[in-house]
PDB file with SEQRES, HELIX, SHEET and CRYST1 records, atoms N, CA, C and O in Angstrom:
SEQRES   1 A   85  MET LYS GLU LYS ASN LEU PRO LEU SER GLN LYS ILE ILE          
SEQRES   2 A   85  ILE ILE SER SER THR GLY GLN LEU ALA SER TYR THR SER          
SEQRES   3 A   85  SER LEU LEU LEU ILE ALA GLY PHE GLU ASN VAL TYR SER          
SEQRES   4 A   85  LEU ASP GLY GLY MET THR TYR TRP ASN ARG LEU PHE SER          
SEQRES   5 A   85  ASP GLU LEU ILE ASN ALA GLN ASP ASN ALA VAL ARG TYR          
SEQRES   6 A   85  ILE ARG ASN HIS VAL SER SER GLN PRO SER VAL GLY SER          
SEQRES   7 A   85  ASN PRO PRO THR LEU TYR ILE                                  
HELIX    1 AA1 GLN A   20  ILE A   31  1                                  12    
HELIX    2 AA2 GLY A   43  TYR A   65  1                                  23    
HELIX    3 AA3 ILE A   66  VAL A   70  3                                   5    
SHEET    1 AA1 2 LYS A  11  ILE A  14  0                                        
SHEET    2 AA1 2 ASN A  36  SER A  39  1                                        
CRYST1    1.000    1.000    1.000  90.00  90.00  90.00 P 1           1          
ATOM      1  N   MET A   1      12.784  21.819 -22.578  1.00  0.00           N  
ATOM      2  CA  MET A   1      13.499  20.669 -22.131  1.00  0.00           C  
ATOM      3  C   MET A   1      14.967  20.683 -22.710  1.00  0.00           C  
ATOM      4  O   MET A   1      15.897  20.195 -22.068  1.00  0.00           O  
ATOM      5  N   LYS A   2      15.128  21.227 -23.875  1.00  0.00           N  
ATOM      6  CA  LYS A   2      16.454  21.351 -24.442  1.00  0.00           C  
ATOM      7  C   LYS A   2      17.272  22.312 -23.601  1.00  0.00           C  
ATOM      8  O   LYS A   2      18.456  22.079 -23.355  1.00  0.00           O  
ATOM      9  N   GLU A   3      16.634  23.407 -23.153  1.00  0.00           N  
ATOM     10  CA  GLU A   3      17.261  24.410 -22.302  1.00  0.00           C  
ATOM     11  C   GLU A   3      17.846  23.790 -21.043  1.00  0.00           C  
ATOM     12  O   GLU A   3      18.858  24.296 -20.559  1.00  0.00           O  
ATOM     13  N   LYS A   4      17.279  22.728 -20.479  1.00  0.00           N  
ATOM     14  CA  LYS A   4      17.851  22.026 -19.331  1.00  0.00           C  
ATOM     15  C   LYS A   4      18.996  21.129 -19.698  1.00  0.00           C  
ATOM     16  O   LYS A   4      19.574  20.473 -18.831  1.00  0.00           O  
ATOM     17  N   ASN A   5      19.336  21.085 -20.959  1.00  0.00           N  
ATOM     18  CA  ASN A   5      20.478  20.264 -21.463  1.00  0.00           C  
ATOM     19  C   ASN A   5      20.281  18.758 -21.169  1.00  0.00           C  
ATOM     20  O   ASN A   5      21.230  17.998 -20.971  1.00  0.00           O  
ATOM     21  N   LEU A   6      18.892  18.353 -21.153  1.00  0.00           N  
ATOM     22  CA  LEU A   6      18.725  16.774 -21.009  1.00  0.00           C  
ATOM     23  C   LEU A   6      19.095  16.163 -22.269  1.00  0.00           C  
ATOM     24  O   LEU A   6      18.839  16.680 -23.356  1.00  0.00           O  
ATOM     25  N   PRO A   7      19.781  14.909 -22.099  1.00  0.00           N  
ATOM     26  CA  PRO A   7      20.076  14.220 -23.272  1.00  0.00           C  
ATOM     27  C   PRO A   7      18.769  13.772 -23.955  1.00  0.00           C  
ATOM     28  O   PRO A   7      17.750  13.564 -23.297  1.00  0.00           O  
ATOM     29  N   LEU A   8      18.824  13.636 -25.216  1.00  0.00           N  
ATOM     30  CA  LEU A   8      17.603  13.163 -26.079  1.00  0.00           C  
ATOM     31  C   LEU A   8      17.131  11.780 -25.662  1.00  0.00           C  
ATOM     32  O   LEU A   8      15.980  11.418 -25.906  1.00  0.00           O  
ATOM     33  N   SER A   9      18.030  10.982 -25.020  1.00  0.00           N  
ATOM     34  CA  SER A   9      17.632   9.687 -24.654  1.00  0.00           C  
ATOM     35  C   SER A   9      17.042   9.513 -23.237  1.00  0.00           C  
ATOM     36  O   SER A   9      16.703   8.420 -22.781  1.00  0.00           O  
ATOM     37  N   GLN A  10      16.948  10.732 -22.558  1.00  0.00           N  
ATOM     38  CA  GLN A  10      16.397  10.827 -21.221  1.00  0.00           C  
ATOM     39  C   GLN A  10      15.030  10.312 -21.135  1.00  0.00           C  
ATOM     40  O   GLN A  10      14.253  10.689 -22.012  1.00  0.00           O  
ATOM     41  N   LYS A  11      14.594   9.500 -20.214  1.00  0.00           N  
ATOM     42  CA  LYS A  11      13.288   9.029 -20.079  1.00  0.00           C  
ATOM     43  C   LYS A  11      12.407  10.191 -19.540  1.00  0.00           C  
ATOM     44  O   LYS A  11      12.730  10.810 -18.527  1.00  0.00           O  
ATOM     45  N   ILE A  12      11.327  10.454 -20.222  1.00  0.00           N  
ATOM     46  CA  ILE A  12      10.450  11.630 -19.775  1.00  0.00           C  
ATOM     47  C   ILE A  12       9.021  11.072 -19.680  1.00  0.00           C  
ATOM     48  O   ILE A  12       8.513  10.515 -20.653  1.00  0.00           O  
ATOM     49  N   ILE A  13       8.389  11.213 -18.548  1.00  0.00           N  
ATOM     50  CA  ILE A  13       6.943  10.785 -18.373  1.00  0.00           C  
ATOM     51  C   ILE A  13       6.126  12.054 -18.202  1.00  0.00           C  
ATOM     52  O   ILE A  13       6.407  12.845 -17.301  1.00  0.00           O  
ATOM     53  N   ILE A  14       5.163  12.259 -19.008  1.00  0.00           N  
ATOM     54  CA  ILE A  14       4.210  13.335 -18.824  1.00  0.00           C  
ATOM     55  C   ILE A  14       2.871  12.837 -18.355  1.00  0.00           C  
ATOM     56  O   ILE A  14       2.323  11.854 -18.855  1.00  0.00           O  
ATOM     57  N   ILE A  15       2.341  13.585 -17.328  1.00  0.00           N  
ATOM     58  CA  ILE A  15       1.073  13.240 -16.781  1.00  0.00           C  
ATOM     59  C   ILE A  15       0.221  14.535 -16.660  1.00  0.00           C  
ATOM     60  O   ILE A  15       0.678  15.578 -16.192  1.00  0.00           O  
ATOM     61  N   SER A  16      -0.982  14.401 -17.092  1.00  0.00           N  
ATOM     62  CA  SER A  16      -1.968  15.527 -16.947  1.00  0.00           C  
ATOM     63  C   SER A  16      -3.258  14.931 -16.327  1.00  0.00           C  
ATOM     64  O   SER A  16      -3.364  13.755 -15.979  1.00  0.00           O  
ATOM     65  N   SER A  17      -4.196  15.842 -16.230  1.00  0.00           N  
ATOM     66  CA  SER A  17      -5.421  15.499 -15.547  1.00  0.00           C  
ATOM     67  C   SER A  17      -6.326  14.420 -16.318  1.00  0.00           C  
ATOM     68  O   SER A  17      -6.807  13.459 -15.718  1.00  0.00           O  
ATOM     69  N   THR A  18      -6.517  14.635 -17.639  1.00  0.00           N  
ATOM     70  CA  THR A  18      -7.195  13.709 -18.439  1.00  0.00           C  
ATOM     71  C   THR A  18      -6.434  12.910 -19.413  1.00  0.00           C  
ATOM     72  O   THR A  18      -6.966  11.984 -20.027  1.00  0.00           O  
ATOM     73  N   GLY A  19      -5.210  13.244 -19.569  1.00  0.00           N  
ATOM     74  CA  GLY A  19      -4.294  12.591 -20.521  1.00  0.00           C  
ATOM     75  C   GLY A  19      -4.116  13.324 -21.798  1.00  0.00           C  
ATOM     76  O   GLY A  19      -3.115  13.136 -22.489  1.00  0.00           O  
ATOM     77  N   GLN A  20      -5.035  14.137 -22.129  1.00  0.00           N  
ATOM     78  CA  GLN A  20      -5.062  14.859 -23.484  1.00  0.00           C  
ATOM     79  C   GLN A  20      -3.819  15.743 -23.628  1.00  0.00           C  
ATOM     80  O   GLN A  20      -3.099  15.649 -24.623  1.00  0.00           O  
ATOM     81  N   LEU A  21      -3.559  16.640 -22.586  1.00  0.00           N  
ATOM     82  CA  LEU A  21      -2.477  17.464 -22.659  1.00  0.00           C  
ATOM     83  C   LEU A  21      -1.219  16.754 -22.572  1.00  0.00           C  
ATOM     84  O   LEU A  21      -0.274  17.128 -23.266  1.00  0.00           O  
ATOM     85  N   ALA A  22      -1.116  15.791 -21.808  1.00  0.00           N  
ATOM     86  CA  ALA A  22       0.134  14.873 -21.686  1.00  0.00           C  
ATOM     87  C   ALA A  22       0.376  14.276 -23.005  1.00  0.00           C  
ATOM     88  O   ALA A  22       1.538  14.311 -23.412  1.00  0.00           O  
ATOM     89  N   SER A  23      -0.543  13.724 -23.758  1.00  0.00           N  
ATOM     90  CA  SER A  23      -0.375  13.175 -25.033  1.00  0.00           C  
ATOM     91  C   SER A  23       0.055  14.153 -26.062  1.00  0.00           C  
ATOM     92  O   SER A  23       0.967  13.873 -26.840  1.00  0.00           O  
ATOM     93  N   TYR A  24      -0.620  15.386 -26.096  1.00  0.00           N  
ATOM     94  CA  TYR A  24      -0.119  16.461 -26.938  1.00  0.00           C  
ATOM     95  C   TYR A  24       1.324  16.832 -26.692  1.00  0.00           C  
ATOM     96  O   TYR A  24       2.092  16.958 -27.646  1.00  0.00           O  
ATOM     97  N   THR A  25       1.737  17.018 -25.395  1.00  0.00           N  
ATOM     98  CA  THR A  25       3.015  17.483 -25.026  1.00  0.00           C  
ATOM     99  C   THR A  25       4.068  16.309 -25.306  1.00  0.00           C  
ATOM    100  O   THR A  25       5.211  16.615 -25.642  1.00  0.00           O  
ATOM    101  N   SER A  26       3.718  15.063 -25.180  1.00  0.00           N  
ATOM    102  CA  SER A  26       4.557  13.954 -25.486  1.00  0.00           C  
ATOM    103  C   SER A  26       4.911  14.025 -27.100  1.00  0.00           C  
ATOM    104  O   SER A  26       6.037  13.775 -27.531  1.00  0.00           O  
ATOM    105  N   SER A  27       3.889  14.369 -27.858  1.00  0.00           N  
ATOM    106  CA  SER A  27       4.033  14.336 -29.251  1.00  0.00           C  
ATOM    107  C   SER A  27       5.063  15.466 -29.698  1.00  0.00           C  
ATOM    108  O   SER A  27       5.914  15.303 -30.572  1.00  0.00           O  
ATOM    109  N   LEU A  28       4.859  16.648 -28.962  1.00  0.00           N  
ATOM    110  CA  LEU A  28       5.761  17.801 -29.268  1.00  0.00           C  
ATOM    111  C   LEU A  28       7.260  17.393 -28.863  1.00  0.00           C  
ATOM    112  O   LEU A  28       8.215  17.720 -29.567  1.00  0.00           O  
ATOM    113  N   LEU A  29       7.384  16.728 -27.795  1.00  0.00           N  
ATOM    114  CA  LEU A  29       8.807  16.344 -27.343  1.00  0.00           C  
ATOM    115  C   LEU A  29       9.441  15.340 -28.340  1.00  0.00           C  
ATOM    116  O   LEU A  29      10.640  15.377 -28.617  1.00  0.00           O  
ATOM    117  N   LEU A  30       8.566  14.433 -28.868  1.00  0.00           N  
ATOM    118  CA  LEU A  30       9.078  13.438 -29.812  1.00  0.00           C  
ATOM    119  C   LEU A  30       9.462  14.129 -31.121  1.00  0.00           C  
ATOM    120  O   LEU A  30      10.443  13.718 -31.739  1.00  0.00           O  
ATOM    121  N   ILE A  31       8.741  15.154 -31.573  1.00  0.00           N  
ATOM    122  CA  ILE A  31       8.974  15.981 -32.697  1.00  0.00           C  
ATOM    123  C   ILE A  31      10.321  16.686 -32.467  1.00  0.00           C  
ATOM    124  O   ILE A  31      11.142  16.823 -33.375  1.00  0.00           O  
ATOM    125  N   ALA A  32      10.518  17.137 -31.179  1.00  0.00           N  
ATOM    126  CA  ALA A  32      11.701  17.929 -30.932  1.00  0.00           C  
ATOM    127  C   ALA A  32      12.967  17.001 -30.844  1.00  0.00           C  
ATOM    128  O   ALA A  32      14.084  17.503 -30.720  1.00  0.00           O  
ATOM    129  N   GLY A  33      12.792  15.730 -30.904  1.00  0.00           N  
ATOM    130  CA  GLY A  33      13.974  14.798 -30.912  1.00  0.00           C  
ATOM    131  C   GLY A  33      14.159  13.939 -29.718  1.00  0.00           C  
ATOM    132  O   GLY A  33      15.054  13.094 -29.697  1.00  0.00           O  
ATOM    133  N   PHE A  34      13.328  14.125 -28.698  1.00  0.00           N  
ATOM    134  CA  PHE A  34      13.460  13.313 -27.497  1.00  0.00           C  
ATOM    135  C   PHE A  34      12.925  11.828 -27.954  1.00  0.00           C  
ATOM    136  O   PHE A  34      11.958  11.666 -28.699  1.00  0.00           O  
ATOM    137  N   GLU A  35      13.661  10.842 -27.423  1.00  0.00           N  
ATOM    138  CA  GLU A  35      13.429   9.401 -27.829  1.00  0.00           C  
ATOM    139  C   GLU A  35      12.507   8.560 -26.862  1.00  0.00           C  
ATOM    140  O   GLU A  35      11.781   7.669 -27.302  1.00  0.00           O  
ATOM    141  N   ASN A  36      12.569   8.867 -25.606  1.00  0.00           N  
ATOM    142  CA  ASN A  36      11.896   8.044 -24.647  1.00  0.00           C  
ATOM    143  C   ASN A  36      10.847   8.893 -23.858  1.00  0.00           C  
ATOM    144  O   ASN A  36      11.026   9.210 -22.682  1.00  0.00           O  
ATOM    145  N   VAL A  37       9.778   9.230 -24.557  1.00  0.00           N  
ATOM    146  CA  VAL A  37       8.722  10.106 -24.009  1.00  0.00           C  
ATOM    147  C   VAL A  37       7.484   9.279 -23.873  1.00  0.00           C  
ATOM    148  O   VAL A  37       7.052   8.639 -24.832  1.00  0.00           O  
ATOM    149  N   TYR A  38       6.899   9.277 -22.693  1.00  0.00           N  
ATOM    150  CA  TYR A  38       5.691   8.532 -22.446  1.00  0.00           C  
ATOM    151  C   TYR A  38       4.686   9.388 -21.712  1.00  0.00           C  
ATOM    152  O   TYR A  38       5.042  10.309 -20.977  1.00  0.00           O  
ATOM    153  N   SER A  39       3.388   9.058 -21.932  1.00  0.00           N  
ATOM    154  CA  SER A  39       2.277   9.773 -21.246  1.00  0.00           C  
ATOM    155  C   SER A  39       1.408   8.817 -20.576  1.00  0.00           C  
ATOM    156  O   SER A  39       1.279   7.705 -21.088  1.00  0.00           O  
ATOM    157  N   LEU A  40       0.813   9.095 -19.532  1.00  0.00           N  
ATOM    158  CA  LEU A  40      -0.108   8.317 -18.814  1.00  0.00           C  
ATOM    159  C   LEU A  40      -1.495   8.279 -19.415  1.00  0.00           C  
ATOM    160  O   LEU A  40      -2.227   9.265 -19.336  1.00  0.00           O  
ATOM    161  N   ASP A  41      -1.888   7.115 -20.040  1.00  0.00           N  
ATOM    162  CA  ASP A  41      -3.147   7.001 -20.718  1.00  0.00           C  
ATOM    163  C   ASP A  41      -4.302   7.302 -19.766  1.00  0.00           C  
ATOM    164  O   ASP A  41      -4.365   6.724 -18.681  1.00  0.00           O  
ATOM    165  N   GLY A  42      -5.144   8.124 -20.119  1.00  0.00           N  
ATOM    166  CA  GLY A  42      -6.333   8.533 -19.393  1.00  0.00           C  
ATOM    167  C   GLY A  42      -6.065   9.508 -18.278  1.00  0.00           C  
ATOM    168  O   GLY A  42      -7.006   9.981 -17.641  1.00  0.00           O  
ATOM    169  N   GLY A  43      -4.750   9.840 -18.008  1.00  0.00           N  
ATOM    170  CA  GLY A  43      -4.413  10.799 -17.058  1.00  0.00           C  
ATOM    171  C   GLY A  43      -4.650  10.412 -15.629  1.00  0.00           C  
ATOM    172  O   GLY A  43      -4.874   9.247 -15.300  1.00  0.00           O  
ATOM    173  N   MET A  44      -4.596  11.435 -14.770  1.00  0.00           N  
ATOM    174  CA  MET A  44      -4.731  11.112 -13.395  1.00  0.00           C  
ATOM    175  C   MET A  44      -6.210  10.762 -13.024  1.00  0.00           C  
ATOM    176  O   MET A  44      -6.489  10.021 -12.081  1.00  0.00           O  
ATOM    177  N   THR A  45      -7.122  11.344 -13.826  1.00  0.00           N  
ATOM    178  CA  THR A  45      -8.502  10.953 -13.568  1.00  0.00           C  
ATOM    179  C   THR A  45      -8.821   9.461 -13.659  1.00  0.00           C  
ATOM    180  O   THR A  45      -9.520   8.895 -12.820  1.00  0.00           O  
ATOM    181  N   TYR A  46      -8.297   8.871 -14.680  1.00  0.00           N  
ATOM    182  CA  TYR A  46      -8.487   7.401 -14.944  1.00  0.00           C  
ATOM    183  C   TYR A  46      -7.656   6.679 -13.830  1.00  0.00           C  
ATOM    184  O   TYR A  46      -8.185   5.756 -13.210  1.00  0.00           O  
ATOM    185  N   TRP A  47      -6.459   7.041 -13.573  1.00  0.00           N  
ATOM    186  CA  TRP A  47      -5.647   6.419 -12.609  1.00  0.00           C  
ATOM    187  C   TRP A  47      -6.300   6.390 -11.216  1.00  0.00           C  
ATOM    188  O   TRP A  47      -6.327   5.350 -10.556  1.00  0.00           O  
ATOM    189  N   ASN A  48      -6.837   7.573 -10.770  1.00  0.00           N  
ATOM    190  CA  ASN A  48      -7.479   7.680  -9.462  1.00  0.00           C  
ATOM    191  C   ASN A  48      -8.704   6.765  -9.439  1.00  0.00           C  
ATOM    192  O   ASN A  48      -8.903   6.032  -8.470  1.00  0.00           O  
ATOM    193  N   ARG A  49      -9.499   6.795 -10.454  1.00  0.00           N  
ATOM    194  CA  ARG A  49     -10.720   5.968 -10.555  1.00  0.00           C  
ATOM    195  C   ARG A  49     -10.394   4.541 -10.402  1.00  0.00           C  
ATOM    196  O   ARG A  49     -11.029   3.821  -9.632  1.00  0.00           O  
ATOM    197  N   LEU A  50      -9.339   4.089 -11.177  1.00  0.00           N  
ATOM    198  CA  LEU A  50      -8.927   2.689 -11.127  1.00  0.00           C  
ATOM    199  C   LEU A  50      -8.526   2.233  -9.811  1.00  0.00           C  
ATOM    200  O   LEU A  50      -8.979   1.194  -9.331  1.00  0.00           O  
ATOM    201  N   PHE A  51      -7.687   2.980  -9.208  1.00  0.00           N  
ATOM    202  CA  PHE A  51      -7.073   2.572  -7.875  1.00  0.00           C  
ATOM    203  C   PHE A  51      -7.991   2.865  -6.747  1.00  0.00           C  
ATOM    204  O   PHE A  51      -7.905   2.160  -5.741  1.00  0.00           O  
ATOM    205  N   SER A  52      -8.898   3.867  -6.804  1.00  0.00           N  
ATOM    206  CA  SER A  52      -9.850   4.124  -5.738  1.00  0.00           C  
ATOM    207  C   SER A  52     -10.914   2.969  -5.795  1.00  0.00           C  
ATOM    208  O   SER A  52     -11.480   2.630  -4.756  1.00  0.00           O  
ATOM    209  N   ASP A  53     -11.188   2.377  -6.963  1.00  0.00           N  
ATOM    210  CA  ASP A  53     -12.070   1.247  -7.013  1.00  0.00           C  
ATOM    211  C   ASP A  53     -11.423   0.047  -6.328  1.00  0.00           C  
ATOM    212  O   ASP A  53     -12.106  -0.697  -5.623  1.00  0.00           O  
ATOM    213  N   GLU A  54     -10.184  -0.146  -6.511  1.00  0.00           N  
ATOM    214  CA  GLU A  54      -9.375  -1.275  -5.925  1.00  0.00           C  
ATOM    215  C   GLU A  54      -9.387  -1.076  -4.368  1.00  0.00           C  
ATOM    216  O   GLU A  54      -9.563  -2.048  -3.633  1.00  0.00           O  
ATOM    217  N   LEU A  55      -9.212   0.108  -3.902  1.00  0.00           N  
ATOM    218  CA  LEU A  55      -9.111   0.438  -2.509  1.00  0.00           C  
ATOM    219  C   LEU A  55     -10.526   0.212  -1.846  1.00  0.00           C  
ATOM    220  O   LEU A  55     -10.624  -0.330  -0.746  1.00  0.00           O  
ATOM    221  N   ILE A  56     -11.572   0.633  -2.536  1.00  0.00           N  
ATOM    222  CA  ILE A  56     -12.938   0.470  -1.983  1.00  0.00           C  
ATOM    223  C   ILE A  56     -13.175  -0.951  -1.892  1.00  0.00           C  
ATOM    224  O   ILE A  56     -13.657  -1.417  -0.860  1.00  0.00           O  
ATOM    225  N   ASN A  57     -12.865  -1.722  -2.933  1.00  0.00           N  
ATOM    226  CA  ASN A  57     -13.121  -3.208  -2.890  1.00  0.00           C  
ATOM    227  C   ASN A  57     -12.379  -3.873  -1.821  1.00  0.00           C  
ATOM    228  O   ASN A  57     -12.888  -4.795  -1.183  1.00  0.00           O  
ATOM    229  N   ALA A  58     -11.164  -3.431  -1.593  1.00  0.00           N  
ATOM    230  CA  ALA A  58     -10.369  -4.133  -0.539  1.00  0.00           C  
ATOM    231  C   ALA A  58     -10.954  -3.810   0.857  1.00  0.00           C  
ATOM    232  O   ALA A  58     -10.966  -4.650   1.757  1.00  0.00           O  
ATOM    233  N   GLN A  59     -11.459  -2.506   1.003  1.00  0.00           N  
ATOM    234  CA  GLN A  59     -12.015  -2.174   2.351  1.00  0.00           C  
ATOM    235  C   GLN A  59     -13.349  -2.957   2.545  1.00  0.00           C  
ATOM    236  O   GLN A  59     -13.607  -3.422   3.655  1.00  0.00           O  
ATOM    237  N   ASP A  60     -14.201  -3.115   1.497  1.00  0.00           N  
ATOM    238  CA  ASP A  60     -15.403  -3.844   1.539  1.00  0.00           C  
ATOM    239  C   ASP A  60     -15.123  -5.284   1.895  1.00  0.00           C  
ATOM    240  O   ASP A  60     -15.853  -5.871   2.693  1.00  0.00           O  
ATOM    241  N   ASN A  61     -14.117  -5.853   1.341  1.00  0.00           N  
ATOM    242  CA  ASN A  61     -13.786  -7.233   1.593  1.00  0.00           C  
ATOM    243  C   ASN A  61     -13.258  -7.433   3.083  1.00  0.00           C  
ATOM    244  O   ASN A  61     -13.492  -8.454   3.730  1.00  0.00           O  
ATOM    245  N   ALA A  62     -12.536  -6.375   3.551  1.00  0.00           N  
ATOM    246  CA  ALA A  62     -12.050  -6.532   4.936  1.00  0.00           C  
ATOM    247  C   ALA A  62     -13.231  -6.337   5.902  1.00  0.00           C  
ATOM    248  O   ALA A  62     -13.286  -7.009   6.932  1.00  0.00           O  
ATOM    249  N   VAL A  63     -14.124  -5.483   5.611  1.00  0.00           N  
ATOM    250  CA  VAL A  63     -15.411  -5.389   6.467  1.00  0.00           C  
ATOM    251  C   VAL A  63     -16.165  -6.689   6.494  1.00  0.00           C  
ATOM    252  O   VAL A  63     -16.549  -7.175   7.558  1.00  0.00           O  
ATOM    253  N   ARG A  64     -16.382  -7.269   5.300  1.00  0.00           N  
ATOM    254  CA  ARG A  64     -17.037  -8.554   5.329  1.00  0.00           C  
ATOM    255  C   ARG A  64     -16.429  -9.570   6.027  1.00  0.00           C  
ATOM    256  O   ARG A  64     -17.089 -10.379   6.679  1.00  0.00           O  
ATOM    257  N   TYR A  65     -15.072  -9.605   5.939  1.00  0.00           N  
ATOM    258  CA  TYR A  65     -14.254 -10.700   6.627  1.00  0.00           C  
ATOM    259  C   TYR A  65     -14.445 -10.396   8.232  1.00  0.00           C  
ATOM    260  O   TYR A  65     -14.668 -11.332   9.000  1.00  0.00           O  
ATOM    261  N   ILE A  66     -14.356  -9.176   8.653  1.00  0.00           N  
ATOM    262  CA  ILE A  66     -14.577  -8.883  10.074  1.00  0.00           C  
ATOM    263  C   ILE A  66     -15.836  -9.331  10.538  1.00  0.00           C  
ATOM    264  O   ILE A  66     -15.925 -10.075  11.515  1.00  0.00           O  
ATOM    265  N   ARG A  67     -16.896  -8.894   9.850  1.00  0.00           N  
ATOM    266  CA  ARG A  67     -18.285  -9.239  10.162  1.00  0.00           C  
ATOM    267  C   ARG A  67     -18.580 -10.807  10.207  1.00  0.00           C  
ATOM    268  O   ARG A  67     -19.315 -11.304  11.061  1.00  0.00           O  
ATOM    269  N   ASN A  68     -17.959 -11.516   9.239  1.00  0.00           N  
ATOM    270  CA  ASN A  68     -18.243 -12.951   9.186  1.00  0.00           C  
ATOM    271  C   ASN A  68     -17.339 -13.766  10.052  1.00  0.00           C  
ATOM    272  O   ASN A  68     -17.737 -14.868  10.431  1.00  0.00           O  
ATOM    273  N   HIS A  69     -16.161 -13.330  10.401  1.00  0.00           N  
ATOM    274  CA  HIS A  69     -15.227 -14.211  10.990  1.00  0.00           C  
ATOM    275  C   HIS A  69     -14.892 -13.721  12.507  1.00  0.00           C  
ATOM    276  O   HIS A  69     -14.896 -14.535  13.430  1.00  0.00           O  
ATOM    277  N   VAL A  70     -14.632 -12.487  12.687  1.00  0.00           N  
ATOM    278  CA  VAL A  70     -14.260 -11.965  13.944  1.00  0.00           C  
ATOM    279  C   VAL A  70     -15.385 -11.825  14.963  1.00  0.00           C  
ATOM    280  O   VAL A  70     -15.317 -12.295  16.098  1.00  0.00           O  
ATOM    281  N   SER A  71     -16.512 -11.088  14.440  1.00  0.00           N  
ATOM    282  CA  SER A  71     -17.616 -10.807  15.302  1.00  0.00           C  
ATOM    283  C   SER A  71     -18.485 -12.038  15.546  1.00  0.00           C  
ATOM    284  O   SER A  71     -19.303 -12.027  16.466  1.00  0.00           O  
ATOM    285  N   SER A  72     -18.337 -13.069  14.773  1.00  0.00           N  
ATOM    286  CA  SER A  72     -19.182 -14.310  15.048  1.00  0.00           C  
ATOM    287  C   SER A  72     -18.533 -15.143  16.101  1.00  0.00           C  
ATOM    288  O   SER A  72     -19.156 -16.079  16.602  1.00  0.00           O  
ATOM    289  N   GLN A  73     -17.224 -14.832  16.490  1.00  0.00           N  
ATOM    290  CA  GLN A  73     -16.648 -15.643  17.504  1.00  0.00           C  
ATOM    291  C   GLN A  73     -16.949 -14.949  18.816  1.00  0.00           C  
ATOM    292  O   GLN A  73     -16.988 -13.719  18.858  1.00  0.00           O  
ATOM    293  N   PRO A  74     -17.160 -15.678  19.864  1.00  0.00           N  
ATOM    294  CA  PRO A  74     -17.399 -15.068  21.242  1.00  0.00           C  
ATOM    295  C   PRO A  74     -16.203 -14.341  21.708  1.00  0.00           C  
ATOM    296  O   PRO A  74     -15.081 -14.808  21.515  1.00  0.00           O  
ATOM    297  N   SER A  75     -16.397 -13.186  22.331  1.00  0.00           N  
ATOM    298  CA  SER A  75     -15.337 -12.415  22.955  1.00  0.00           C  
ATOM    299  C   SER A  75     -15.126 -12.805  24.296  1.00  0.00           C  
ATOM    300  O   SER A  75     -16.106 -12.793  25.042  1.00  0.00           O  
ATOM    301  N   VAL A  76     -13.933 -13.179  24.774  1.00  0.00           N  
ATOM    302  CA  VAL A  76     -13.633 -13.608  26.097  1.00  0.00           C  
ATOM    303  C   VAL A  76     -13.121 -12.443  26.911  1.00  0.00           C  
ATOM    304  O   VAL A  76     -11.966 -12.033  26.790  1.00  0.00           O  
ATOM    305  N   GLY A  77     -14.021 -11.909  27.759  1.00  0.00           N  
ATOM    306  CA  GLY A  77     -13.639 -10.793  28.707  1.00  0.00           C  
ATOM    307  C   GLY A  77     -13.181  -9.454  27.983  1.00  0.00           C  
ATOM    308  O   GLY A  77     -12.521  -8.630  28.617  1.00  0.00           O  
ATOM    309  N   SER A  78     -13.513  -9.244  26.720  1.00  0.00           N  
ATOM    310  CA  SER A  78     -13.138  -7.909  26.141  1.00  0.00           C  
ATOM    311  C   SER A  78     -14.083  -7.540  25.073  1.00  0.00           C  
ATOM    312  O   SER A  78     -14.944  -8.326  24.677  1.00  0.00           O  
ATOM    313  N   ASN A  79     -13.930  -6.350  24.604  1.00  0.00           N  
ATOM    314  CA  ASN A  79     -14.906  -5.859  23.599  1.00  0.00           C  
ATOM    315  C   ASN A  79     -14.424  -6.471  22.241  1.00  0.00           C  
ATOM    316  O   ASN A  79     -13.242  -6.749  22.038  1.00  0.00           O  
ATOM    317  N   PRO A  80     -15.404  -6.658  21.342  1.00  0.00           N  
ATOM    318  CA  PRO A  80     -14.972  -7.067  19.986  1.00  0.00           C  
ATOM    319  C   PRO A  80     -14.055  -6.002  19.293  1.00  0.00           C  
ATOM    320  O   PRO A  80     -14.161  -4.809  19.577  1.00  0.00           O  
ATOM    321  N   PRO A  81     -13.140  -6.475  18.364  1.00  0.00           N  
ATOM    322  CA  PRO A  81     -12.233  -5.477  17.756  1.00  0.00           C  
ATOM    323  C   PRO A  81     -12.961  -4.476  16.927  1.00  0.00           C  
ATOM    324  O   PRO A  81     -14.039  -4.736  16.392  1.00  0.00           O  
ATOM    325  N   THR A  82     -12.339  -3.296  16.827  1.00  0.00           N  
ATOM    326  CA  THR A  82     -12.906  -2.223  15.984  1.00  0.00           C  
ATOM    327  C   THR A  82     -12.078  -2.134  14.722  1.00  0.00           C  
ATOM    328  O   THR A  82     -10.849  -2.203  14.742  1.00  0.00           O  
ATOM    329  N   LEU A  83     -12.779  -1.981  13.652  1.00  0.00           N  
ATOM    330  CA  LEU A  83     -12.118  -1.882  12.324  1.00  0.00           C  
ATOM    331  C   LEU A  83     -12.178  -0.374  11.966  1.00  0.00           C  
ATOM    332  O   LEU A  83     -13.261   0.204  11.882  1.00  0.00           O  
ATOM    333  N   TYR A  84     -11.049   0.222  11.765  1.00  0.00           N  
ATOM    334  CA  TYR A  84     -10.957   1.621  11.318  1.00  0.00           C  
ATOM    335  C   TYR A  84     -10.602   1.638   9.819  1.00  0.00           C  
ATOM    336  O   TYR A  84      -9.642   1.015   9.367  1.00  0.00           O  
ATOM    337  N   ILE A  85     -11.406   2.364   9.103  1.00  0.00           N  
ATOM    338  CA  ILE A  85     -11.163   2.537   7.769  1.00  0.00           C  
ATOM    339  C   ILE A  85     -11.113   3.970   7.361  1.00  0.00           C  
ATOM    340  O   ILE A  85     -10.902   4.270   6.186  1.00  0.00           O  
TER     341      ILE A  85                                                      
END                                                                             
């Protein structure tokens, strides 16, 4: 990082798969004198799980809404709407 002539106050965010390597690397950069070094807690594995759960819940809620509201109303001269997920 110093070879790239980054200022020591440059914000640096380190991300790894599980967060362990990012945490270790962040520590090394702090020891090297960089001041604004951050790592993603839990890594991409945790981030993906957290947001995939949110997406799945949102999709489930949308399907329930369609089933309870849209398909319960009679369709006038057309097919019921299709939900693509």
